[in-house]
MDTraj code that builds the backbone (N, CA, C; nanometers):
import mdtraj as md
import numpy as np

residues = "MET GLY ALA SER SER LEU ILE VAL LEU ILE ILE ALA ALA ILE ALA PHE SER GLY ILE ALA ILE LEU LEU SER LYS PHE VAL LEU LYS ALA SER THR ASN LYS GLN LYS GLY GLU PRO TYR GLU CYS GLY ILE PRO THR THR GLY LYS THR TRP ILE GLN LEU ASN VAL GLY TYR TYR LEU PHE ALA LEU ILE PHE LEU ILE PHE ASP VAL GLU LEU VAL PHE LEU TYR PRO TRP ALA VAL VAL ALA LYS SER MET GLY TRP ILE ALA LEU ILE GLU ILE VAL ILE PHE PHE PHE ILE LEU PHE MET GLY PHE LEU TYR ALA HIS LYS LYS GLY ALA LEU LYS TRP MET".split()
xyz = np.array([
    [-5.8910, 1.1826, -9.7851],
    [-5.8943, 1.1116, -9.6590],
    [-5.9656, 1.1974, -9.5563],
    [-6.0899, 1.1985, -9.5597],
    [-6.1645, 1.2798, -9.4659],
    [-6.2687, 1.1975, -9.3940],
    [-6.3821, 1.2619, -9.3773],
    [-6.4915, 1.1967, -9.3065],
    [-6.5473, 1.0797, -9.3849],
    [-6.5405, 1.0861, -9.5162],
    [-6.5946, 0.9765, -9.5970],
    [-6.5154, 0.8477, -9.5753],
    [-6.3841, 0.8584, -9.5569],
    [-6.3033, 0.7393, -9.5293],
    [-6.3421, 0.6762, -9.3963],
    [-6.3671, 0.7605, -9.2973],
    [-6.4079, 0.7107, -9.1670],
    [-6.5443, 0.6427, -9.1736],
    [-6.6355, 0.6996, -9.2476],
    [-6.7690, 0.6404, -9.2634],
    [-6.7589, 0.5059, -9.3342],
    [-6.6788, 0.4983, -9.4395],
    [-6.6609, 0.3714, -9.5111],
    [-6.5985, 0.2671, -9.4185],
    [-6.5020, 0.3063, -9.3370],
    [-6.4383, 0.2145, -9.2440],
    [-6.5385, 0.1619, -9.1410],
    [-6.6215, 0.2485, -9.0863],
    [-6.7216, 0.2076, -8.9880],
    [-6.8230, 0.1132, -9.0507],
    [-6.8701, 0.1450, -9.1705],
    [-6.9663, 0.0581, -9.2390],
    [-6.9035, -0.0775, -9.2690],
    [-6.7785, -0.0791, -9.3136],
    [-6.7106, -0.2052, -9.3424],
    [-6.6930, -0.2887, -9.2156],
    [-6.6599, -0.2247, -9.1045],
    [-6.6421, -0.2974, -8.9781],
    [-6.7738, -0.3575, -8.9311],
    [-6.8817, -0.2807, -8.9397],
    [-7.0131, -0.3316, -8.8990],
    [-7.0566, -0.4445, -8.9911],
    [-7.0374, -0.4282, -9.1203],
    [-7.0782, -0.5321, -9.2154],
    [-6.9966, -0.6591, -9.1951],
    [-6.8663, -0.6464, -9.1777],
    [-6.7811, -0.7638, -9.1603],
    [-6.8184, -0.8409, -9.0341],
    [-6.8352, -0.7696, -8.9238],
    [-6.8705, -0.8388, -8.8000],
    [-7.0118, -0.8953, -8.8056],
    [-7.1049, -0.8236, -8.8677],
    [-7.2414, -0.8748, -8.8814],
    [-7.2477, -0.9996, -8.9668],
    [-7.1738, -0.9997, -9.0766],
    [-7.1706, -1.1177, -9.1642],
    [-7.1084, -1.2362, -9.0912],
    [-7.0035, -1.2137, -9.0139],
    [-6.9392, -1.3223, -8.9397],
    [-7.0337, -1.3813, -8.8353],
    [-7.1084, -1.2964, -8.7671],
    [-7.2032, -1.3451, -8.6661],
    [-7.3162, -1.4229, -8.7323],
    [-7.3733, -1.3695, -8.8402],
    [-7.4821, -1.4393, -8.9095],
    [-7.4342, -1.5715, -8.9692],
    [-7.3162, -1.5733, -9.0242],
    [-7.2617, -1.6957, -9.0813],
    [-7.2427, -1.8037, -8.9738],
    [-7.1956, -1.7637, -8.8576],
    [-7.1785, -1.8616, -8.7502],
    [-7.3122, -1.9139, -8.6995],
    [-7.4161, -1.8315, -8.7022],
    [-7.5491, -1.8768, -8.6605],
    [-7.6044, -1.9816, -8.7567],
    [-7.5781, -1.9636, -8.8847],
    [-7.6322, -2.0571, -8.9842],
    [-7.5492, -2.1851, -8.9961],
    [-7.4194, -2.1748, -8.9824],
    [-7.3319, -2.2891, -9.0057],
    [-7.3242, -2.3800, -8.8833],
    [-7.3106, -2.3207, -8.7645],
    [-7.2929, -2.4012, -8.6437],
    [-7.4262, -2.4430, -8.5844],
    [-7.4287, -2.5641, -8.5324],
    [-7.5491, -2.6139, -8.4672],
    [-7.5405, -2.5783, -8.3191],
    [-7.6427, -2.5127, -8.2687],
    [-7.6435, -2.4732, -8.1284],
    [-7.6758, -2.5937, -8.0414],
    [-7.5985, -2.6113, -7.9376],
    [-7.6249, -2.7206, -7.8444],
    [-7.6238, -2.6650, -7.7028],
    [-7.7126, -2.7160, -7.6224],
    [-7.7176, -2.6743, -7.4827],
    [-7.7043, -2.7982, -7.3953],
    [-7.6294, -2.7830, -7.2890],
    [-7.6182, -2.8891, -7.1903],
    [-7.5891, -2.8272, -7.0547],
    [-7.5913, -2.9110, -6.9519],
    [-7.5733, -2.8625, -6.8153],
    [-7.4342, -2.8025, -6.7944],
    [-7.3355, -2.8597, -6.8604],
    [-7.1976, -2.8143, -6.8415],
    [-7.1749, -2.6716, -6.8904],
    [-7.2470, -2.6294, -6.9945],
    [-7.2285, -2.4940, -7.0468],
    [-7.2756, -2.3878, -6.9478],
    [-7.3685, -2.4223, -6.8608],
    [-7.4206, -2.3259, -6.7647],
    [-7.3378, -2.3126, -6.6391],
    [-7.2376, -2.3972, -6.6212],
    [-7.1556, -2.3926, -6.5010],
    [-7.0388, -2.2955, -6.5171],
    [-7.0008, -2.2293, -6.4071],
    [-6.8827, -2.1433, -6.4150],
    [-6.7563, -2.2276, -6.4264],
    [-6.6581, -2.1750, -6.4962],
    [-6.5335, -2.2479, -6.5209],
    [-6.4226, -2.1896, -6.4353],
    [-6.3613, -2.2706, -6.3519],
    [-6.2507, -2.2276, -6.2668],
    [-6.1297, -2.3161, -6.2895],
    [-6.0575, -2.2942, -6.3946],
    [-5.9323, -2.3647, -6.4232],
    [-5.9495, -2.5166, -6.4305],
    [-6.0627, -2.5623, -6.4736],
    [-6.0849, -2.7056, -6.4879],
    [-6.1264, -2.7758, -6.3607],
    [-6.1324, -2.7034, -6.2499],
    [-6.1699, -2.7633, -6.1218],
    [-6.3189, -2.7376, -6.0985],
    [-6.3952, -2.8412, -6.0678],
    [-6.5374, -2.8190, -6.0388],
    [-6.5543, -2.7267, -5.9191],
    [-6.6481, -2.6348, -5.9282],
    [-6.6695, -2.5389, -5.8202],
    [-6.7452, -2.6038, -5.7058],
    [-6.7199, -2.5539, -5.5872],
    [-6.7914, -2.6007, -5.4684],
    [-6.8509, -2.4799, -5.3984],
    [-6.9673, -2.4957, -5.3441],
    [-7.0316, -2.3863, -5.2725],
    [-7.0979, -2.2888, -5.3674],
    [-7.1255, -2.1699, -5.3138],
    [-7.1903, -2.0666, -5.3946],
    [-7.0912, -2.0100, -5.4960],
    [-7.1350, -1.9968, -5.6187],
    [-7.0464, -1.9423, -5.7215],
    [-7.0697, -1.7934, -5.7424],
    [-7.1807, -1.7417, -5.6996],
    [-7.2103, -1.5997, -5.7140],
    [-7.1753, -1.5299, -5.5832],
    [-7.0524, -1.4829, -5.5734],
    [-7.0077, -1.4121, -5.4548],
    [-6.9714, -1.2694, -5.4935],
    [-6.9801, -1.1815, -5.3970],
    [-6.9476, -1.0418, -5.4230],
    [-6.8011, -1.0167, -5.3890],
    [-6.7269, -0.9648, -5.4847],
    [-6.5864, -0.9335, -5.4633],
    [-6.5712, -0.7895, -5.4171],
    [-6.4627, -0.7626, -5.3500],
    [-6.4343, -0.6282, -5.3023],
    [-6.4135, -0.5347, -5.4219],
    [-6.4799, -0.4202, -5.4202],
    [-6.4704, -0.3264, -5.5317],
    [-6.3313, -0.2642, -5.5402],
    [-6.2549, -0.2737, -5.4339],
    [-6.1194, -0.2189, -5.4339],
    [-6.0298, -0.2826, -5.5382],
    [-6.0509, -0.4103, -5.5663],
    [-5.9716, -0.4773, -5.6684],
    [-5.9965, -0.4153, -5.8061],
    [-6.1219, -0.3852, -5.8344],
    [-6.1556, -0.3252, -5.9632],
    [-6.1010, -0.1833, -5.9736],
    [-6.1112, -0.1069, -5.8658],
    [-6.0590, 0.0297, -5.8670],
    [-5.9076, 0.0287, -5.8869],
    [-5.8406, -0.0613, -5.8186],
    [-5.6954, -0.0717, -5.8319],
    [-5.6577, -0.1062, -5.9757],
    [-5.7302, -0.2002, -6.0359],
    [-5.7021, -0.2401, -6.1741],
    [-5.7311, -0.1267, -6.2719],
    [-5.8398, -0.0536, -6.2523],
    [-5.8721, 0.0577, -6.3419],
    [-5.7702, 0.1705, -6.3312],
    [-5.7266, 0.1989, -6.2102],
    [-5.6261, 0.3049, -6.1944],
    [-5.4947, 0.2627, -6.2594],
    [-5.4570, 0.1356, -6.2422],
    [-5.3370, 0.0867, -6.3101],
    [-5.3508, 0.1008, -6.4609],
    [-5.4669, 0.0652, -6.5134],
    [-5.4897, 0.0732, -6.6581],
    [-5.4820, 0.2170, -6.7069],
    [-5.5395, 0.3091, -6.6330],
    [-5.5369, 0.4505, -6.6725],
    [-5.3935, 0.5023, -6.6768],
    [-5.3165, 0.4757, -6.5712],
    [-5.1789, 0.5244, -6.5686],
    [-5.0922, 0.4533, -6.6714],
    [-5.1227, 0.3285, -6.6996],
    [-5.0470, 0.2539, -6.7997],
    [-5.0732, 0.3096, -6.9394],
    [-5.1966, 0.3418, -6.9684],
    [-5.2311, 0.3983, -7.0992],
    [-5.1708, 0.5377, -7.1140],
    [-5.1710, 0.6145, -7.0079],
    [-5.1114, 0.7474, -7.0160],
    [-4.9605, 0.7403, -7.0363],
    [-4.8999, 0.6347, -6.9886],
    [-4.7568, 0.6168, -7.0105],
    [-4.7252, 0.5986, -7.1588],
    [-4.8183, 0.5426, -7.2336],
    [-4.7991, 0.5239, -7.3776],
    [-4.7845, 0.6585, -7.4482],
    [-4.8466, 0.7625, -7.3937],
    [-4.8367, 0.8949, -7.4556],
    [-4.6979, 0.9567, -7.4410],
    [-4.6137, 0.8986, -7.3582],
    [-4.4785, 0.9518, -7.3445],
    [-4.3898, 0.9160, -7.4632],
    [-4.4190, 0.8080, -7.5315],
    [-4.3361, 0.7677, -7.6456],
    [-4.3414, 0.8683, -7.7614],
    [-4.4588, 0.9122, -7.8063],
    [-4.4581, 1.0133, -7.9130],
    [-4.3925, 1.1438, -7.8680],
    [-4.4109, 1.1783, -7.7408],
    [-4.3483, 1.3005, -7.6906],
    [-4.1964, 1.2869, -7.6948],
    [-4.1442, 1.1708, -7.6575],
    [-3.9991, 1.1513, -7.6567],
    [-3.9406, 1.1596, -7.7971],
    [-4.0186, 1.1220, -7.8979],
    [-3.9693, 1.1269, -8.0353],
    [-3.9535, 1.2709, -8.0835],
    [-4.0464, 1.3572, -8.0476],
    [-4.0433, 1.4943, -8.0989],
    [-3.9918, 1.5954, -7.9968],
    [-3.9504, 1.5514, -7.8791],
    [-3.9114, 1.6452, -7.7738],
    [-3.7940, 1.7326, -7.8142],
    [-3.6924, 1.6758, -7.8762],
    [-3.5734, 1.7533, -7.9114],
    [-3.6027, 1.8556, -8.0208],
    [-3.6870, 1.8167, -8.1156],
    [-3.7158, 1.9103, -8.2249],
    [-3.8107, 2.0222, -8.1827],
    [-3.8906, 2.0012, -8.0812],
    [-3.9856, 2.1040, -8.0381],
    [-3.9262, 2.2008, -7.9366],
    [-3.8250, 2.1577, -7.8650],
    [-3.7576, 2.2464, -7.7710],
    [-3.8346, 2.2658, -7.6412],
    [-3.8405, 2.3925, -7.5975],
    [-3.9017, 2.4258, -7.4689],
    [-4.0513, 2.3984, -7.4655],
    [-4.1157, 2.4060, -7.5783],
    [-4.2605, 2.3815, -7.5822],
    [-4.2914, 2.2386, -7.5385],
    [-4.2103, 2.1439, -7.5817],
    [-4.2307, 2.0044, -7.5432],
    [-4.2109, 1.9862, -7.3927],
    [-4.1135, 2.0551, -7.3364],
    [-4.0892, 2.0452, -7.1933],
    [-4.2075, 2.1008, -7.1138],
    [-4.2593, 2.2136, -7.1567],
    [-4.3743, 2.2733, -7.0879],
    [-4.4960, 2.1825, -7.0984],
    [-4.5171, 2.1244, -7.2156],
    [-4.6317, 2.0345, -7.2333],
    [-4.6206, 1.9117, -7.1446],
    [-4.5022, 1.8536, -7.1329],
    [-4.4889, 1.7328, -7.0518],
    [-4.4984, 1.7646, -6.9034],
    [-4.4556, 1.8835, -6.8629],
    [-4.4714, 1.9237, -6.7229],
    [-4.6200, 1.9384, -6.6903],
    [-4.6963, 1.9964, -6.7812],
    [-4.8416, 2.0076, -6.7610],
    [-4.9056, 1.8690, -6.7588],
    [-4.8624, 1.7822, -6.8476],
    [-4.9150, 1.6462, -6.8517],
    [-4.8873, 1.5731, -6.7206],
    [-4.7643, 1.5823, -6.6711],
    [-4.7299, 1.5162, -6.5448],
    [-4.8042, 1.5782, -6.4270],
    [-4.8289, 1.7076, -6.4319],
    [-4.9061, 1.7727, -6.3259],
    [-5.0476, 1.7177, -6.3211],
    [-5.1121, 1.7062, -6.4369],
    [-5.2477, 1.6505, -6.4420],
    [-5.2465, 1.5048, -6.3963],
    [-5.1471, 1.4292, -6.4375],
    [-5.1341, 1.2899, -6.3967],
    [-5.1136, 1.2787, -6.2456],
    [-5.0302, 1.3660, -6.1906],
    [-5.0053, 1.3650, -6.0470],
    [-5.1293, 1.4053, -5.9686],
    [-5.2064, 1.4985, -6.0196],
    [-5.3314, 1.5374, -5.9524],
    [-5.4307, 1.4219, -5.9506],
    [-5.4360, 1.3448, -6.0582],
    [-5.5204, 1.2258, -6.0603],
    [-5.4728, 1.1222, -5.9596],
    [-5.3416, 1.1064, -5.9481],
    [-5.2851, 1.0152, -5.8492],
    [-5.3200, 1.0601, -5.7075],
    [-5.3077, 1.1882, -5.6788],
    [-5.3423, 1.2394, -5.5464],
    [-5.4906, 1.2197, -5.5162],
    [-5.5752, 1.2423, -5.6154],
    [-5.7188, 1.2228, -5.5971],
    [-5.7508, 1.0773, -5.5642],
    [-5.6890, 0.9848, -5.6382],
    [-5.7118, 0.8424, -5.6120],
    [-5.6590, 0.8035, -5.4746],
    [-5.5462, 0.8600, -5.4359],
    [-5.4900, 0.8299, -5.3039],
    [-5.5798, 0.8847, -5.1929],
    [-5.6324, 1.0055, -5.2141],
    [-5.7200, 1.0672, -5.1147],
    [-5.8494, 0.9883, -5.0987],
    [-5.9015, 0.9355, -5.2076],
    [-6.0256, 0.8573, -5.2023],
    [-6.0028, 0.7165, -5.1476],
    [-5.8771, 0.6749, -5.1325],
    [-5.8468, 0.5434, -5.0792],
    [-5.8500, 0.4327, -5.1821],
    [-5.8456, 0.4682, -5.3078],
    [-5.8523, 0.3668, -5.4141],
    [-5.7214, 0.2901, -5.4275],
    [-5.6132, 0.3401, -5.3703],
    [-5.4841, 0.2732, -5.3814],
    [-5.4542, 0.1828, -5.2639],
    [-5.5436, 0.1779, -5.1670],
    [-5.5261, 0.0861, -5.0538],
    [-5.5695, -0.0528, -5.0998],
    [-5.4815, -0.1494, -5.0813],
    [-5.5100, -0.2829, -5.1331],
    [-5.6249, -0.3476, -5.0577],
    [-5.6265, -0.3400, -4.9303],
    [-5.7362, -0.3989, -4.8514],
    [-5.7862, -0.3012, -4.7500],
])
top = md.Topology()
chain = top.add_chain()
for i, resn in enumerate(residues, 1):
    res = top.add_residue(resn, chain, resSeq=i)
    for name in ("N", "CA", "C"):
        top.add_atom(name, md.element.get_by_symbol(name[0]), res)
traj = md.Trajectory(xyz[None], top)
């Protein structure tokens, strides 16, 4: 189980997805109409300009939430082995929380956590 397994997995993933895409191109008939080019808003026809610029703060807020949420997932493996590792696990999690807190302070300083 080394690099060769990873290479085989990557080749299989590329081949499987490529075959699925090519098969759909050959089997399905492509159709174009005016409705496909319109933006979809919950089944309600759009009015006015559909290409508007949204505040970048919403994206920053969502990305920061995603980053902290993903980092929270790393606490589960730590909790499983914390008792068996002893003080080393405690030191590692303190360092992890310090780095996480520094990222939080940086985002707060840049104003990325302000909703509007």
